[in-house]
C-alpha positions in Angstrom: -5.3 1.8 19.9 -2.8 4.5 19.1 -3.6 7.8 17.4 -1.6 8.6 14.3 -1.4 11.8 12.4 -1.8 11.8 8.7 1.7 13.4 8.5 3.2 10.5 10.4 1.8 8.0 8.0 2.9 10.1 5.0 6.4 10.2 6.5 6.4 6.4 7.0 5.2 5.8 3.4 8.1 8.0 2.1 10.6 6.2 4.2 9.4 2.9 3.0 9.7 3.9 -0.7 13.2 5.3 0.0 14.3 2.0 1.4 13.1 0.0 -1.6 15.9 -1.6 -3.7 16.9 0.6 -6.7 15.7 -2.1 -9.2 12.2 -1.7 -7.8 12.3 2.1 -7.4 13.1 2.7 -11.0 10.0 0.8 -12.0 7.6 3.0 -10.0 5.7 5.1 -12.4 2.2 6.4 -12.9 1.2 5.6 -9.3 -0.4 7.7 -6.6 -0.4 6.9 -2.9 -3.2 8.4 -0.8 -4.2 8.2 2.8 -7.9 7.8 3.7 -9.5 7.2 7.1 -11.5 4.1 6.1 -12.2 2.1 3.0 -15.6 2.5 1.4 -18.1 -0.1 2.5 -18.6 -2.8 0.0 -19.7 -6.4 0.0 -16.1 -7.5 -0.8 -14.7 -5.9 2.4 -14.1 -8.7 4.9 -12.2 -8.0 8.0 -10.1 -4.9 8.5 -8.6 -3.5 5.3 -5.3 -1.7 5.9 -4.4 -0.9 2.3 -5.7 -1.2 -1.3 -4.1 -1.4 -4.7 -6.1 -0.3 -7.7 -4.7 -0.4 -11.2 -3.0 -2.5 -13.8 0.0 -4.4 -12.4 3.2 -3.7 -14.3 3.4 -7.4 -15.1 0.2 -7.1 -17.1 1.0 -3.9 -19.0 1.7 -4.1 -22.7 2.4 -1.7 -25.5 -1.2 -0.4 -25.2 -0.5 0.9 -21.7 -0.4 4.7 -22.2 -2.6 7.7 -21.4 -4.2 6.0 -18.4 -5.0 7.3 -15.0 -2.3 6.5 -12.4 -2.6 3.3 -10.4 -3.5 4.0 -6.8 -2.4 2.7 -3.4 -4.6 3.7 -0.6 -3.5 3.4 3.1 -6.3 3.3 5.6 -5.2 5.4 8.6 -7.9 4.6 11.1 -7.8 0.9 10.5 -4.1 0.9 11.1 -4.6 2.9 14.3 -7.1 0.4 15.5 -4.5 -2.4 15.4 -1.5 -0.6 16.8 -0.5 -0.1 20.4 2.9 1.6 20.1 5.0 3.7 17.8 6.9 0.6 16.8 3.6 -1.2 15.8 2.7 1.8 13.6 6.1 1.8 11.9 6.0 -1.9 11.2 2.4 -2.0 10.1 2.6 0.9 7.7 5.8 -0.7 6.2 4.1 -4.0 5.8 1.0 -2.5 4.2 3.0 -0.4 1.8 5.2 -3.3 0.7 2.1 -5.6 0.4 0.4 -3.1 -1.9 3.5 -2.5 -4.0 3.7 -6.3 -4.4 0.3 -6.1 -6.1 1.6 -3.2 -8.2 4.4 -5.6 -9.4 1.9 -8.3 -10.2 1.9 -10.6 -7.1 -1.4 -12.0 -6.0 -2.5 -12.5 -2.3 -1.2 -16.1 -2.1 2.2 -15.1 -3.5 2.5 -12.1 -1.2 1.5 -14.2 1.9 4.4 -16.6 1.0 6.8 -13.7 1.3 5.5 -12.8 4.8 3.6 -9.7 3.8 
């Protein structure tokens, strides 16, 4: 297990967003990204959750989509720490989690995302 600072994860998230292709970056709107230590315990949580997307994917938004709270991507710091043994592991894992959760934002489901390798 490798200890990671919140600032390090924030920096990695920003780097990941900056490297997104422009055609994706321009579609990022009304979304917050937060870092929490652990997910809340629920019956749905199975295994180690590294990230979570909550909101209405842009593929499902219609003309009615206005005046709504921002979508939210949560990155779970301590769960990522528990899986990583090196700085490189941290970098790669955070990148994979952020891309995975953005894929949900763009409307992909788990099966579709897994096909892409994330």
